[in-house]
C-alpha positions in Angstrom: 99.5 27.2 83.7 96.7 28.6 85.8 99.0 28.6 88.9 101.8 30.4 87.0 99.3 33.0 85.8 98.0 33.5 89.4 101.5 33.7 90.8 102.6 36.3 88.3 99.5 38.3 89.0 100.3 38.2 92.8 103.9 39.2 92.1 102.7 42.2 90.0 100.3 43.2 92.8 103.0 42.8 95.4 105.3 45.0 93.4 102.6 47.6 93.0 101.6 47.7 96.7 105.2 47.4 97.8 104.4 44.5 100.1 107.4 42.6 98.7 110.7 44.1 97.6 111.5 44.3 93.9 114.6 42.2 94.6 112.6 39.4 96.1 110.1 39.5 93.3 112.9 39.4 90.8 114.5 36.4 92.6 111.2 34.5 92.6 110.7 35.1 88.9 114.2 34.1 88.1 113.8 30.9 90.1 110.7 30.1 88.1 112.2 30.9 84.7 115.7 29.4 85.1 115.5 26.3 87.2 118.5 27.6 89.2 118.8 26.7 92.9 117.9 29.3 95.4 121.5 29.9 96.4 122.5 30.3 92.8 120.1 33.2 92.4 120.6 34.8 95.8 124.4 34.7 95.3 124.4 35.7 91.6 126.8 38.5 90.8 126.5 40.8 87.8 129.9 39.6 86.5 128.3 36.1 85.9 125.4 37.6 83.9 125.9 37.6 80.1 123.0 39.6 78.7 124.3 39.6 75.2 124.4 35.8 75.0 121.3 35.3 77.3 123.3 33.2 79.8 124.4 32.9 83.4 128.0 31.7 83.8 127.9 30.2 87.3 131.4 29.4 88.5 130.5 27.4 91.6 127.1 25.7 91.6 126.4 22.5 93.5 127.6 20.5 90.5 130.5 22.8 89.7 130.8 25.5 87.0 127.9 25.6 84.6 126.2 27.8 82.1 122.5 28.5 82.3 120.8 29.5 79.1 118.2 32.2 79.8 114.8 32.3 78.3 113.9 35.7 76.8 111.7 36.6 79.8 114.5 36.0 82.2 116.9 38.1 80.1 114.3 40.9 80.1 114.1 40.9 83.9 117.9 41.0 84.2 118.2 43.7 81.6 115.6 45.8 83.3 117.3 45.4 86.7 120.7 46.1 85.1 119.5 49.4 83.6 117.5 50.5 86.6 118.6 54.0 87.6 118.0 53.2 91.2 120.3 50.2 91.2 123.4 50.5 93.3 126.0 50.2 90.6 128.7 49.3 93.3 126.7 46.3 94.5 128.1 43.2 92.8 124.9 41.2 93.5 122.0 40.9 91.2 119.5 40.3 94.0 120.4 43.1 96.4 119.7 43.2 100.1 118.7 46.1 102.3 122.2 47.2 103.2 124.3 49.0 100.6 126.5 46.5 98.7 124.7 43.4 100.2 122.7 40.6 98.7 119.3 39.3 99.8 120.0 36.6 102.4 116.6 35.1 102.9 113.6 34.9 100.6 111.4 33.0 103.1 109.3 35.9 104.4 108.7 37.3 101.0 107.7 33.9 99.6 105.3 33.3 102.5 103.6 36.7 101.8 103.3 35.8 98.1 101.9 32.3 98.8 99.4 33.7 101.2 98.2 36.3 98.6 98.1 33.6 95.9 95.8 31.4 98.0 93.2 34.2 98.4 
């Protein structure tokens, strides 16, 4: 629990100081909360997100189609992202990349920054 608390504090600080993009922070939090694979989160499209029923309907995971039931905290993150006025409504991806209409391709650099801050 201590590690999760410290990680969340680092994610909050990284969001505040803009050292990690909001998309990368959301991806890390969704990975922590859902148990999804990295590729499932990075390639997640809004059409697979069911906020009303608190679920992700993944059509093609490693094991085939599956439903992921979301905990309330994950639903809150997704709802916030969905309602964000700065979100590119034309981008089908939940975890957006730098280019318009793209997805985040690599979380490695952001994760390294977060881990380094968490160790201090």
